[in-house]
C-alpha positions in Angstrom: -76.0 71.0 31.3 -72.3 71.9 31.4 -72.0 71.4 27.7 -75.0 73.7 27.0 -73.5 76.4 29.2 -70.1 76.0 27.4 -71.7 76.4 24.0 -73.6 79.5 25.1 -70.4 81.0 26.4 -68.6 80.3 23.2 -71.5 81.8 21.2 -71.4 84.9 23.4 -67.7 85.3 22.9 -68.0 85.0 19.2 -70.7 87.7 19.1 -68.3 90.1 20.9 -65.7 89.9 18.1 -65.1 93.3 16.5 -63.4 94.9 13.5 -60.9 97.7 14.1 -59.8 100.4 11.7 -57.0 103.0 12.0 -56.3 106.1 9.9 -53.4 108.5 10.1 -52.9 111.7 8.0 -50.9 114.9 8.2 -52.0 118.3 6.8 -49.6 121.2 6.3 -51.2 124.4 7.7 -50.4 127.9 9.0 -50.9 129.0 12.6 -54.3 130.6 13.2 -56.2 128.1 11.1 -59.2 126.0 12.1 -59.9 122.4 13.0 -63.5 121.2 12.5 -64.5 117.8 13.9 -68.1 116.7 13.4 -68.8 113.0 14.1 -71.6 110.7 15.2 -69.7 108.8 17.9 -66.3 108.7 19.6 -64.1 110.8 21.9 -62.1 113.7 20.7 -58.7 114.7 22.1 -56.9 117.8 20.8 -53.3 118.8 21.8 -50.6 120.9 20.2 -47.3 120.3 18.5 -44.3 122.4 17.6 -44.8 122.2 13.9 -47.1 123.8 11.3 -49.1 120.7 10.8 -52.3 119.0 11.8 -51.7 115.4 12.7 -54.8 113.2 12.7 -55.1 109.7 14.1 -58.5 108.0 13.9 -59.3 104.7 15.5 -62.6 103.0 15.2 -64.0 99.7 16.4 -67.4 98.3 15.4 -69.2 95.2 16.7 -71.8 93.4 14.7 -73.1 89.9 14.1 -70.4 89.1 11.6 -67.1 90.4 10.2 -68.9 91.1 6.9 -71.4 93.4 8.6 -68.6 95.2 10.4 -66.6 95.8 7.2 -69.8 96.9 5.4 -70.5 99.5 8.1 -67.0 100.9 8.0 -66.9 101.2 4.2 -70.4 102.7 4.0 -69.8 105.2 6.8 -66.2 106.4 6.2 -64.3 109.1 8.1 -63.8 112.0 5.6 -60.7 114.1 6.0 -60.6 117.4 4.0 -58.4 120.4 3.9 -59.7 123.7 2.5 -57.1 126.4 2.7 -56.2 126.7 6.4 -59.1 124.7 7.6 -59.0 120.9 8.3 -62.3 119.1 8.6 -63.0 115.7 9.9 -66.5 114.3 9.4 -68.2 111.0 9.9 -72.0 110.5 9.9 -73.9 107.2 9.7 -76.3 107.0 6.7 -78.8 104.9 8.5 -80.0 104.6 12.1 -79.4 101.3 13.7 -81.8 99.5 16.1 -81.4 96.8 18.7 -81.6 93.4 17.2 -83.3 91.1 19.7 -82.7 88.0 17.6 -78.9 88.5 17.7 -79.1 89.0 21.5 -76.7 91.9 21.6 -76.7 95.6 20.7 -74.5 96.9 17.8 -71.6 98.8 19.3 -69.5 101.6 17.8 -66.3 103.0 19.4 -63.9 105.6 18.1 -61.1 107.9 19.2 -60.1 111.0 17.3 -56.6 112.1 18.5 -55.4 115.3 16.8 -52.4 117.5 17.2 -52.5 121.1 15.9 -50.1 124.1 15.9 -50.1 126.0 19.2 -52.0 128.9 17.6 -55.2 127.4 16.2 -59.0 127.4 16.5 -61.1 124.3 17.1 -64.8 123.5 16.6 -65.4 120.0 18.1 -68.7 118.1 18.0 -69.5 114.5 18.8 -72.9 112.8 19.4 -71.4 110.3 21.8 -68.1 110.7 23.6 -65.9 112.9 25.7 -64.0 115.9 24.4 -60.6 117.1 25.7 -58.5 120.1 24.5 -55.2 121.4 26.0 -52.5 124.1 25.3 -54.3 125.7 22.4 -54.2 129.5 21.8 -57.4 130.4 19.9 -61.1 130.0 20.0 -62.4 126.6 21.1 -66.0 125.4 20.8 -66.9 121.9 22.1 -70.2 120.2 22.1 -71.1 116.6 23.0 -74.4 114.8 23.5 -73.0 112.3 26.0 -69.6 112.7 27.6 -67.2 114.6 29.8 -65.5 117.9 28.8 -61.9 118.5 29.9 -59.9 121.7 29.1 -56.4 122.6 30.2 -54.2 125.6 29.6 -56.3 127.1 26.8 -55.8 130.8 25.8 -58.8 132.3 24.1 -62.6 132.1 24.1 -63.9 128.8 25.3 -67.5 127.5 24.8 -68.2 124.0 26.1 -71.5 122.2 26.3 -72.4 118.6 27.2 -75.8 117.0 27.6 -74.5 114.2 29.9 -71.2 114.6 31.7 -69.0 116.7 34.0 -66.8 119.6 33.0 -63.3 120.2 34.2 -61.4 123.5 33.4 -57.8 123.9 34.5 -55.6 127.0 34.1 -57.5 128.4 31.1 -57.5 132.1 30.2 -60.2 134.1 28.4 -63.9 134.2 28.1 -65.1 130.9 29.5 -68.7 129.7 29.0 -69.5 126.1 30.1 -72.8 124.3 30.4 -73.8 120.7 31.4 -77.2 119.1 31.7 -76.0 116.2 33.8 -72.8 116.6 35.7 -70.6 118.7 38.0 -68.3 121.6 37.1 -64.8 122.1 38.4 -62.7 125.2 37.6 -59.2 125.5 38.9 -56.8 128.4 38.2 -57.0 130.5 35.2 -58.3 134.0 34.5 -60.8 136.0 32.4 -64.5 135.7 32.8 -66.4 132.6 33.9 -70.0 131.7 33.2 -70.9 128.1 34.3 -74.3 126.4 34.5 -75.3 122.8 35.5 -78.7 121.2 35.8 -77.5 118.3 37.8 -74.3 118.6 39.8 -72.1 120.6 42.1 -69.8 123.5 41.2 -66.3 124.2 42.5 -64.3 127.3 41.5 -60.8 127.8 43.0 -58.1 130.4 42.4 -59.7 132.1 39.4 -58.9 135.7 38.5 -61.9 137.5 37.2 -65.7 137.7 37.5 -67.5 134.4 38.0 -71.2 133.7 37.4 -72.3 130.1 38.2 -75.6 128.4 38.6 -76.7 124.9 39.6 -80.2 123.3 39.8 -79.0 120.2 41.7 -75.9 120.5 43.9 -73.7 122.7 46.1 -71.4 125.6 45.2 -67.9 126.0 46.5 -65.9 129.1 45.7 -62.4 129.7 47.0 -59.9 132.5 46.3 -61.7 134.1 43.4 -60.5 137.6 42.5 -63.5 139.2 40.9 -67.2 139.8 41.1 -69.2 136.6 42.1 
């Protein structure tokens, strides 16, 4: 019995083996350009640097039944990095939809992190079908959309539009027209100024020390508002 359990454990460990891939690239741009990220899975983290360059680091890890299957998936579903003028685009979309394999006993897993640095004055359009999105210290328009993850924004200056179908939203010291929406999480706004429009279908809302009008709505939680200088 002990031998059988040991063999099962070893088999399970072998099934958890994964193949990792890392990509780094730098694009020379001018302030005021645009970053576009459109991917099937993975988290996105955008920060700024003191240069006129977009620095991209992509890390991916896939788990399949064998190393050959993992390598095949990575090669058939590459991350495409393209520069067109002052716009840098990062795209990755799976060509086929994968299903759970009962015979292998485990679900195929995909993980990814897209870590990007942009000039301080830049615009960003960020979209992932599975992962959180974070953006900080950017001056420009930021649009962020995820089908399953948390949204975190800090010290942004410019219009902000954030939407998640399954996660909380945290906004800290952002200035501009702020519109945030979540279908399954709480909203927390601290500091900042401009106009705030926040909506959640399943969580509480907290707004503290915001300068400007605030319109918030929740279908499933409490609302706390403190020290807001504007129409509520």
